[in-house]
mmCIF file as Biopython writes it, N, C-alpha, C and O atoms, coordinates in Angstrom:
data_model
#
loop_
_atom_site.group_PDB
_atom_site.id
_atom_site.type_symbol
_atom_site.label_atom_id
_atom_site.label_alt_id
_atom_site.label_comp_id
_atom_site.label_asym_id
_atom_site.label_entity_id
_atom_site.label_seq_id
_atom_site.pdbx_PDB_ins_code
_atom_site.Cartn_x
_atom_site.Cartn_y
_atom_site.Cartn_z
_atom_site.occupancy
_atom_site.B_iso_or_equiv
_atom_site.auth_seq_id
_atom_site.auth_asym_id
_atom_site.pdbx_PDB_model_num
ATOM 1   N N  . ALA A ? 1  ? 94.908  94.201  119.383 1.0 0.0 1  A 1 
ATOM 2   C CA . ALA A ? 1  ? 93.933  93.583  120.592 1.0 0.0 1  A 1 
ATOM 3   C C  . ALA A ? 1  ? 93.811  94.753  121.365 1.0 0.0 1  A 1 
ATOM 4   O O  . ALA A ? 1  ? 94.696  95.577  121.140 1.0 0.0 1  A 1 
ATOM 5   N N  . LEU A ? 2  ? 92.758  95.149  122.429 1.0 0.0 2  A 1 
ATOM 6   C CA . LEU A ? 2  ? 92.567  95.958  123.497 1.0 0.0 2  A 1 
ATOM 7   C C  . LEU A ? 2  ? 92.057  94.803  124.399 1.0 0.0 2  A 1 
ATOM 8   O O  . LEU A ? 2  ? 91.340  93.888  123.996 1.0 0.0 2  A 1 
ATOM 9   N N  . GLY A ? 3  ? 92.504  94.953  125.651 1.0 0.0 3  A 1 
ATOM 10  C CA . GLY A ? 3  ? 92.295  94.321  126.391 1.0 0.0 3  A 1 
ATOM 11  C C  . GLY A ? 3  ? 93.146  94.097  127.639 1.0 0.0 3  A 1 
ATOM 12  O O  . GLY A ? 3  ? 94.028  94.899  127.942 1.0 0.0 3  A 1 
ATOM 13  N N  . ALA A ? 4  ? 92.875  92.978  128.383 1.0 0.0 4  A 1 
ATOM 14  C CA . ALA A ? 4  ? 93.602  93.415  129.617 1.0 0.0 4  A 1 
ATOM 15  C C  . ALA A ? 4  ? 92.692  93.696  131.010 1.0 0.0 4  A 1 
ATOM 16  O O  . ALA A ? 4  ? 93.384  93.699  132.028 1.0 0.0 4  A 1 
ATOM 17  N N  . GLY A ? 5  ? 91.676  93.863  131.157 1.0 0.0 5  A 1 
ATOM 18  C CA . GLY A ? 5  ? 90.681  93.958  132.183 1.0 0.0 5  A 1 
ATOM 19  C C  . GLY A ? 5  ? 90.545  95.676  132.242 1.0 0.0 5  A 1 
ATOM 20  O O  . GLY A ? 5  ? 89.857  96.052  133.191 1.0 0.0 5  A 1 
ATOM 21  N N  . GLY A ? 6  ? 90.970  96.521  131.573 1.0 0.0 6  A 1 
ATOM 22  C CA . GLY A ? 6  ? 90.766  97.901  131.585 1.0 0.0 6  A 1 
ATOM 23  C C  . GLY A ? 6  ? 89.555  98.224  131.253 1.0 0.0 6  A 1 
ATOM 24  O O  . GLY A ? 6  ? 88.615  97.896  131.977 1.0 0.0 6  A 1 
ATOM 25  N N  . LEU A ? 7  ? 89.369  98.925  130.095 1.0 0.0 7  A 1 
ATOM 26  C CA . LEU A ? 7  ? 88.070  99.741  129.806 1.0 0.0 7  A 1 
ATOM 27  C C  . LEU A ? 7  ? 87.098  98.899  129.598 1.0 0.0 7  A 1 
ATOM 28  O O  . LEU A ? 7  ? 86.041  99.229  130.136 1.0 0.0 7  A 1 
ATOM 29  N N  . GLY A ? 8  ? 87.082  97.694  128.862 1.0 0.0 8  A 1 
ATOM 30  C CA . GLY A ? 8  ? 86.277  96.742  128.583 1.0 0.0 8  A 1 
ATOM 31  C C  . GLY A ? 8  ? 85.883  95.949  129.768 1.0 0.0 8  A 1 
ATOM 32  O O  . GLY A ? 8  ? 84.688  95.720  129.955 1.0 0.0 8  A 1 
ATOM 33  N N  . ASP A ? 9  ? 86.643  95.578  130.457 1.0 0.0 9  A 1 
ATOM 34  C CA . ASP A ? 9  ? 86.035  95.314  132.132 1.0 0.0 9  A 1 
ATOM 35  C C  . ASP A ? 9  ? 85.140  96.266  133.029 1.0 0.0 9  A 1 
ATOM 36  O O  . ASP A ? 9  ? 84.238  95.821  133.739 1.0 0.0 9  A 1 
ATOM 37  N N  . LEU A ? 10 ? 85.448  97.561  132.946 1.0 0.0 10 A 1 
ATOM 38  C CA . LEU A ? 10 ? 84.629  98.783  133.202 1.0 0.0 10 A 1 
ATOM 39  C C  . LEU A ? 10 ? 83.135  98.482  132.811 1.0 0.0 10 A 1 
ATOM 40  O O  . LEU A ? 10 ? 82.223  98.436  133.637 1.0 0.0 10 A 1 
ATOM 41  N N  . ALA A ? 11 ? 82.952  98.238  131.151 1.0 0.0 11 A 1 
ATOM 42  C CA . ALA A ? 11 ? 81.914  98.452  130.563 1.0 0.0 11 A 1 
ATOM 43  C C  . ALA A ? 11 ? 81.226  97.161  131.058 1.0 0.0 11 A 1 
ATOM 44  O O  . ALA A ? 11 ? 80.065  97.188  131.465 1.0 0.0 11 A 1 
ATOM 45  N N  . ILE A ? 12 ? 81.844  96.210  131.022 1.0 0.0 12 A 1 
ATOM 46  C CA . ILE A ? 12 ? 80.893  95.064  131.480 1.0 0.0 12 A 1 
ATOM 47  C C  . ILE A ? 12 ? 80.541  94.799  132.761 1.0 0.0 12 A 1 
ATOM 48  O O  . ILE A ? 12 ? 79.398  94.470  133.077 1.0 0.0 12 A 1 
ATOM 49  N N  . ARG A ? 13 ? 81.592  94.939  133.652 1.0 0.0 13 A 1 
ATOM 50  C CA . ARG A ? 13 ? 81.124  94.762  135.255 1.0 0.0 13 A 1 
ATOM 51  C C  . ARG A ? 13 ? 80.176  95.786  135.634 1.0 0.0 13 A 1 
ATOM 52  O O  . ARG A ? 13 ? 79.080  95.405  136.046 1.0 0.0 13 A 1 
ATOM 53  N N  . ILE A ? 14 ? 80.451  97.189  135.553 1.0 0.0 14 A 1 
ATOM 54  C CA . ILE A ? 14 ? 79.578  98.226  135.969 1.0 0.0 14 A 1 
ATOM 55  C C  . ILE A ? 14 ? 78.547  98.633  135.185 1.0 0.0 14 A 1 
ATOM 56  O O  . ILE A ? 14 ? 77.442  98.887  135.665 1.0 0.0 14 A 1 
ATOM 57  N N  . GLY A ? 15 ? 78.830  98.734  133.857 1.0 0.0 15 A 1 
ATOM 58  C CA . GLY A ? 15 ? 77.644  99.225  132.968 1.0 0.0 15 A 1 
ATOM 59  C C  . GLY A ? 15 ? 76.668  98.306  132.397 1.0 0.0 15 A 1 
ATOM 60  O O  . GLY A ? 15 ? 75.529  98.628  132.062 1.0 0.0 15 A 1 
ATOM 61  N N  . TYR A ? 16 ? 77.274  96.923  132.288 1.0 0.0 16 A 1 
ATOM 62  C CA . TYR A ? 16 ? 76.119  95.940  131.730 1.0 0.0 16 A 1 
ATOM 63  C C  . TYR A ? 16 ? 75.332  95.295  132.969 1.0 0.0 16 A 1 
ATOM 64  O O  . TYR A ? 16 ? 74.118  95.278  133.170 1.0 0.0 16 A 1 
ATOM 65  N N  . GLN A ? 17 ? 76.367  94.776  133.734 1.0 0.0 17 A 1 
ATOM 66  C CA . GLN A ? 17 ? 75.792  93.678  134.654 1.0 0.0 17 A 1 
ATOM 67  C C  . GLN A ? 17 ? 75.177  94.413  136.075 1.0 0.0 17 A 1 
ATOM 68  O O  . GLN A ? 17 ? 74.398  93.858  136.850 1.0 0.0 17 A 1 
ATOM 69  N N  . SER A ? 18 ? 75.749  95.873  136.230 1.0 0.0 18 A 1 
ATOM 70  C CA . SER A ? 18 ? 74.659  96.864  137.389 1.0 0.0 18 A 1 
ATOM 71  C C  . SER A ? 18 ? 73.823  97.625  136.480 1.0 0.0 18 A 1 
ATOM 72  O O  . SER A ? 18 ? 73.481  98.709  136.952 1.0 0.0 18 A 1 
ATOM 73  N N  . TYR A ? 19 ? 73.342  97.342  135.171 1.0 0.0 19 A 1 
ATOM 74  C CA . TYR A ? 19 ? 72.339  97.925  134.643 1.0 0.0 19 A 1 
ATOM 75  C C  . TYR A ? 19 ? 72.831  99.652  134.586 1.0 0.0 19 A 1 
ATOM 76  O O  . TYR A ? 19 ? 71.920  100.423 134.890 1.0 0.0 19 A 1 
ATOM 77  N N  . ARG A ? 20 ? 73.953  100.194 134.285 1.0 0.0 20 A 1 
ATOM 78  C CA . ARG A ? 20 ? 73.984  101.254 134.201 1.0 0.0 20 A 1 
ATOM 79  C C  . ARG A ? 20 ? 74.411  101.456 132.786 1.0 0.0 20 A 1 
ATOM 80  O O  . ARG A ? 20 ? 75.476  101.014 132.354 1.0 0.0 20 A 1 
ATOM 81  N N  . GLY A ? 21 ? 73.514  102.168 132.041 1.0 0.0 21 A 1 
ATOM 82  C CA . GLY A ? 21 ? 73.616  101.984 131.048 1.0 0.0 21 A 1 
ATOM 83  C C  . GLY A ? 21 ? 74.430  103.338 130.025 1.0 0.0 21 A 1 
ATOM 84  O O  . GLY A ? 21 ? 74.807  103.387 128.854 1.0 0.0 21 A 1 
ATOM 85  N N  . ASP A ? 22 ? 74.442  104.453 131.336 1.0 0.0 22 A 1 
ATOM 86  C CA . ASP A ? 22 ? 75.713  105.610 130.663 1.0 0.0 22 A 1 
ATOM 87  C C  . ASP A ? 22 ? 76.822  105.165 131.070 1.0 0.0 22 A 1 
ATOM 88  O O  . ASP A ? 22 ? 77.799  105.712 130.558 1.0 0.0 22 A 1 
ATOM 89  N N  . VAL A ? 23 ? 77.061  104.216 131.947 1.0 0.0 23 A 1 
ATOM 90  C CA . VAL A ? 23 ? 78.366  104.001 131.747 1.0 0.0 23 A 1 
ATOM 91  C C  . VAL A ? 23 ? 78.708  102.992 130.639 1.0 0.0 23 A 1 
ATOM 92  O O  . VAL A ? 23 ? 79.661  103.213 129.892 1.0 0.0 23 A 1 
ATOM 93  N N  . LEU A ? 24 ? 78.072  102.065 130.535 1.0 0.0 24 A 1 
ATOM 94  C CA . LEU A ? 24 ? 78.442  101.342 129.397 1.0 0.0 24 A 1 
ATOM 95  C C  . LEU A ? 24 ? 78.409  102.080 127.969 1.0 0.0 24 A 1 
ATOM 96  O O  . LEU A ? 24 ? 79.290  101.737 127.182 1.0 0.0 24 A 1 
ATOM 97  N N  . PHE A ? 25 ? 77.639  102.895 127.618 1.0 0.0 25 A 1 
ATOM 98  C CA . PHE A ? 25 ? 77.470  103.941 126.656 1.0 0.0 25 A 1 
ATOM 99  C C  . PHE A ? 25 ? 78.951  104.527 126.398 1.0 0.0 25 A 1 
ATOM 100 O O  . PHE A ? 25 ? 79.762  104.420 125.478 1.0 0.0 25 A 1 
ATOM 101 N N  . TYR A ? 26 ? 78.925  105.184 127.613 1.0 0.0 26 A 1 
ATOM 102 C CA . TYR A ? 26 ? 80.383  106.242 127.547 1.0 0.0 26 A 1 
ATOM 103 C C  . TYR A ? 26 ? 81.972  105.276 126.965 1.0 0.0 26 A 1 
ATOM 104 O O  . TYR A ? 26 ? 82.851  105.566 126.153 1.0 0.0 26 A 1 
ATOM 105 N N  . ALA A ? 27 ? 81.754  104.155 127.788 1.0 0.0 27 A 1 
ATOM 106 C CA . ALA A ? 27 ? 82.877  103.069 128.145 1.0 0.0 27 A 1 
ATOM 107 C C  . ALA A ? 27 ? 82.917  102.890 126.187 1.0 0.0 27 A 1 
ATOM 108 O O  . ALA A ? 27 ? 83.881  103.291 125.534 1.0 0.0 27 A 1 
ATOM 109 N N  . VAL A ? 28 ? 81.865  102.325 125.645 1.0 0.0 28 A 1 
ATOM 110 C CA . VAL A ? 28 ? 82.060  101.808 124.316 1.0 0.0 28 A 1 
ATOM 111 C C  . VAL A ? 28 ? 82.311  102.888 123.743 1.0 0.0 28 A 1 
ATOM 112 O O  . VAL A ? 28 ? 83.177  102.763 122.877 1.0 0.0 28 A 1 
ATOM 113 N N  . VAL A ? 29 ? 81.812  104.158 123.895 1.0 0.0 29 A 1 
ATOM 114 C CA . VAL A ? 29 ? 82.361  105.472 122.838 1.0 0.0 29 A 1 
ATOM 115 C C  . VAL A ? 29 ? 83.855  105.574 123.029 1.0 0.0 29 A 1 
ATOM 116 O O  . VAL A ? 29 ? 84.585  105.700 122.046 1.0 0.0 29 A 1 
ATOM 117 N N  . VAL A ? 30 ? 84.288  105.528 124.135 1.0 0.0 30 A 1 
ATOM 118 C CA . VAL A ? 30 ? 85.785  105.746 124.458 1.0 0.0 30 A 1 
ATOM 119 C C  . VAL A ? 30 ? 86.688  104.557 123.761 1.0 0.0 30 A 1 
ATOM 120 O O  . VAL A ? 30 ? 87.806  104.817 123.316 1.0 0.0 30 A 1 
ATOM 121 N N  . ILE A ? 31 ? 86.070  103.110 123.693 1.0 0.0 31 A 1 
ATOM 122 C CA . ILE A ? 31 ? 86.768  102.668 122.993 1.0 0.0 31 A 1 
ATOM 123 C C  . ILE A ? 31 ? 86.681  102.222 121.864 1.0 0.0 31 A 1 
ATOM 124 O O  . ILE A ? 31 ? 87.381  101.272 121.510 1.0 0.0 31 A 1 
ATOM 125 N N  . ILE A ? 32 ? 85.766  102.838 121.025 1.0 0.0 32 A 1 
ATOM 126 C CA . ILE A ? 32 ? 85.288  102.819 119.546 1.0 0.0 32 A 1 
ATOM 127 C C  . ILE A ? 32 ? 86.523  104.183 119.190 1.0 0.0 32 A 1 
ATOM 128 O O  . ILE A ? 32 ? 87.287  104.036 118.236 1.0 0.0 32 A 1 
ATOM 129 N N  . VAL A ? 33 ? 86.582  105.330 119.972 1.0 0.0 33 A 1 
ATOM 130 C CA . VAL A ? 33 ? 87.557  106.204 119.547 1.0 0.0 33 A 1 
ATOM 131 C C  . VAL A ? 33 ? 88.655  105.748 119.602 1.0 0.0 33 A 1 
ATOM 132 O O  . VAL A ? 33 ? 89.384  105.914 118.624 1.0 0.0 33 A 1 
ATOM 133 N N  . LEU A ? 34 ? 89.150  105.020 120.761 1.0 0.0 34 A 1 
ATOM 134 C CA . LEU A ? 34 ? 90.434  104.829 120.875 1.0 0.0 34 A 1 
ATOM 135 C C  . LEU A ? 34 ? 90.986  103.670 119.432 1.0 0.0 34 A 1 
ATOM 136 O O  . LEU A ? 34 ? 92.005  103.727 118.743 1.0 0.0 34 A 1 
ATOM 137 N N  . VAL A ? 35 ? 90.095  102.919 119.405 1.0 0.0 35 A 1 
ATOM 138 C CA . VAL A ? 35 ? 90.592  101.907 118.068 1.0 0.0 35 A 1 
ATOM 139 C C  . VAL A ? 35 ? 90.391  102.965 116.840 1.0 0.0 35 A 1 
ATOM 140 O O  . VAL A ? 35 ? 91.309  102.886 116.024 1.0 0.0 35 A 1 
ATOM 141 N N  . GLN A ? 36 ? 89.830  103.512 116.664 1.0 0.0 36 A 1 
ATOM 142 C CA . GLN A ? 36 ? 89.657  104.794 115.420 1.0 0.0 36 A 1 
ATOM 143 C C  . GLN A ? 36 ? 91.271  105.561 115.296 1.0 0.0 36 A 1 
ATOM 144 O O  . GLN A ? 36 ? 92.104  105.642 114.393 1.0 0.0 36 A 1 
ATOM 145 N N  . ILE A ? 37 ? 91.197  106.009 116.591 1.0 0.0 37 A 1 
ATOM 146 C CA . ILE A ? 37 ? 92.699  106.538 116.435 1.0 0.0 37 A 1 
ATOM 147 C C  . ILE A ? 37 ? 94.073  105.546 116.304 1.0 0.0 37 A 1 
ATOM 148 O O  . ILE A ? 37 ? 94.910  105.903 115.475 1.0 0.0 37 A 1 
ATOM 149 N N  . ILE A ? 38 ? 94.241  104.755 116.808 1.0 0.0 38 A 1 
ATOM 150 C CA . ILE A ? 38 ? 95.116  103.838 116.410 1.0 0.0 38 A 1 
ATOM 151 C C  . ILE A ? 38 ? 95.274  103.273 115.145 1.0 0.0 38 A 1 
ATOM 152 O O  . ILE A ? 38 ? 96.320  102.890 114.622 1.0 0.0 38 A 1 
ATOM 153 N N  . GLN A ? 39 ? 93.761  103.253 114.552 1.0 0.0 39 A 1 
ATOM 154 C CA . GLN A ? 39 ? 93.837  102.569 113.227 1.0 0.0 39 A 1 
ATOM 155 C C  . GLN A ? 39 ? 94.437  103.386 112.349 1.0 0.0 39 A 1 
ATOM 156 O O  . GLN A ? 39 ? 95.332  103.065 111.567 1.0 0.0 39 A 1 
ATOM 157 N N  . SER A ? 40 ? 93.684  105.001 112.548 1.0 0.0 40 A 1 
ATOM 158 C CA . SER A ? 40 ? 94.245  106.239 111.857 1.0 0.0 40 A 1 
ATOM 159 C C  . SER A ? 40 ? 95.712  105.948 111.781 1.0 0.0 40 A 1 
ATOM 160 O O  . SER A ? 40 ? 96.170  105.394 110.781 1.0 0.0 40 A 1 
ATOM 161 N N  . ALA A ? 41 ? 96.507  106.313 112.842 1.0 0.0 41 A 1 
ATOM 162 C CA . ALA A ? 41 ? 97.720  106.085 112.936 1.0 0.0 41 A 1 
ATOM 163 C C  . ALA A ? 41 ? 98.636  105.216 112.216 1.0 0.0 41 A 1 
ATOM 164 O O  . ALA A ? 41 ? 99.681  105.557 111.660 1.0 0.0 41 A 1 
ATOM 165 N N  . GLY A ? 42 ? 98.032  103.840 112.303 1.0 0.0 42 A 1 
ATOM 166 C CA . GLY A ? 42 ? 98.720  102.925 111.565 1.0 0.0 42 A 1 
ATOM 167 C C  . GLY A ? 42 ? 98.755  103.118 109.936 1.0 0.0 42 A 1 
ATOM 168 O O  . GLY A ? 42 ? 99.660  102.986 109.112 1.0 0.0 42 A 1 
ATOM 169 N N  . ASP A ? 43 ? 97.461  103.467 109.841 1.0 0.0 43 A 1 
ATOM 170 C CA . ASP A ? 43 ? 97.281  103.980 108.329 1.0 0.0 43 A 1 
ATOM 171 C C  . ASP A ? 43 ? 98.081  104.744 107.770 1.0 0.0 43 A 1 
ATOM 172 O O  . ASP A ? 43 ? 98.630  104.489 106.698 1.0 0.0 43 A 1 
ATOM 173 N N  . TYR A ? 44 ? 98.257  105.875 108.498 1.0 0.0 44 A 1 
ATOM 174 C CA . TYR A ? 44 ? 99.386  106.989 108.312 1.0 0.0 44 A 1 
ATOM 175 C C  . TYR A ? 44 ? 100.481 106.643 108.040 1.0 0.0 44 A 1 
ATOM 176 O O  . TYR A ? 44 ? 101.049 107.093 107.045 1.0 0.0 44 A 1 
ATOM 177 N N  . VAL A ? 45 ? 101.306 105.356 109.228 1.0 0.0 45 A 1 
ATOM 178 C CA . VAL A ? 45 ? 102.510 105.080 109.012 1.0 0.0 45 A 1 
ATOM 179 C C  . VAL A ? 45 ? 102.766 104.397 107.650 1.0 0.0 45 A 1 
ATOM 180 O O  . VAL A ? 45 ? 103.770 104.619 106.973 1.0 0.0 45 A 1 
ATOM 181 N N  . VAL A ? 46 ? 101.756 103.530 107.297 1.0 0.0 46 A 1 
ATOM 182 C CA . VAL A ? 46 ? 101.715 102.300 106.436 1.0 0.0 46 A 1 
ATOM 183 C C  . VAL A ? 46 ? 101.844 103.318 104.901 1.0 0.0 46 A 1 
ATOM 184 O O  . VAL A ? 46 ? 102.549 102.953 103.960 1.0 0.0 46 A 1 
ATOM 185 N N  . LYS A ? 47 ? 101.109 104.490 104.886 1.0 0.0 47 A 1 
ATOM 186 C CA . LYS A ? 47 ? 100.873 105.196 103.534 1.0 0.0 47 A 1 
ATOM 187 C C  . LYS A ? 47 ? 102.338 106.065 103.518 1.0 0.0 47 A 1 
ATOM 188 O O  . LYS A ? 47 ? 102.840 106.238 102.408 1.0 0.0 47 A 1 
ATOM 189 N N  . ARG A ? 48 ? 103.003 106.587 104.642 1.0 0.0 48 A 1 
ATOM 190 C CA . ARG A ? 48 ? 104.112 107.124 104.420 1.0 0.0 48 A 1 
ATOM 191 C C  . ARG A ? 48 ? 105.235 105.983 104.276 1.0 0.0 48 A 1 
ATOM 192 O O  . ARG A ? 48 ? 106.087 106.348 103.467 1.0 0.0 48 A 1 
ATOM 193 N N  . LEU A ? 49 ? 105.455 104.915 104.729 1.0 0.0 49 A 1 
ATOM 194 C CA . LEU A ? 49 ? 106.306 104.026 104.231 1.0 0.0 49 A 1 
ATOM 195 C C  . LEU A ? 49 ? 106.201 103.579 103.049 1.0 0.0 49 A 1 
ATOM 196 O O  . LEU A ? 49 ? 107.268 103.280 102.512 1.0 0.0 49 A 1 
ATOM 197 N N  . ARG A ? 50 ? 105.047 103.402 102.327 1.0 0.0 50 A 1 
ATOM 198 C CA . ARG A ? 50 ? 104.835 103.016 101.245 1.0 0.0 50 A 1 
ATOM 199 C C  . ARG A ? 50 ? 105.392 104.070 100.045 1.0 0.0 50 A 1 
ATOM 200 O O  . ARG A ? 50 ? 105.611 103.594 98.931  1.0 0.0 50 A 1 
ATOM 201 N N  . LYS A ? 51 ? 105.570 105.203 100.239 1.0 0.0 51 A 1 
ATOM 202 C CA . LYS A ? 51 ? 105.610 106.299 99.664  1.0 0.0 51 A 1 
ATOM 203 C C  . LYS A ? 51 ? 107.376 105.965 98.957  1.0 0.0 51 A 1 
ATOM 204 O O  . LYS A ? 51 ? 107.799 106.037 97.803  1.0 0.0 51 A 1 
ATOM 205 N N  . HIS A ? 52 ? 108.091 105.572 100.345 1.0 0.0 52 A 1 
ATOM 206 C CA . HIS A ? 52 ? 109.420 105.469 100.437 1.0 0.0 52 A 1 
ATOM 207 C C  . HIS A ? 52 ? 109.752 104.154 99.131  1.0 0.0 52 A 1 
ATOM 208 O O  . HIS A ? 52 ? 109.043 103.158 98.980  1.0 0.0 52 A 1 
ATOM 209 N N  . LYS A ? 53 ? 110.826 104.444 98.418  1.0 0.0 53 A 1 
ATOM 210 C CA . LYS A ? 53 ? 111.319 103.070 97.370  1.0 0.0 53 A 1 
ATOM 211 C C  . LYS A ? 53 ? 112.520 102.430 98.232  1.0 0.0 53 A 1 
ATOM 212 O O  . LYS A ? 53 ? 113.672 102.863 98.277  1.0 0.0 53 A 1 
ATOM 213 N N  . TYR A ? 54 ? 112.008 101.313 98.903  1.0 0.0 54 A 1 
ATOM 214 C CA . TYR A ? 54 ? 113.422 100.705 99.668  1.0 0.0 54 A 1 
ATOM 215 C C  . TYR A ? 54 ? 113.842 99.508  98.861  1.0 0.0 54 A 1 
ATOM 216 O O  . TYR A ? 54 ? 114.841 98.865  99.184  1.0 0.0 54 A 1 
#
């Protein structure tokens, strides 16, 4: 889970509550990209570990 008041907090407070659609859009895009990178890295690690027969 991503959290602790960083990028998501920026998206909510400045983007949504202040009616700054551009800030909201870019913050959401960055969050999606970060999640995809983390997911892909995890999938890669699992794929590599499953090839080894322990």
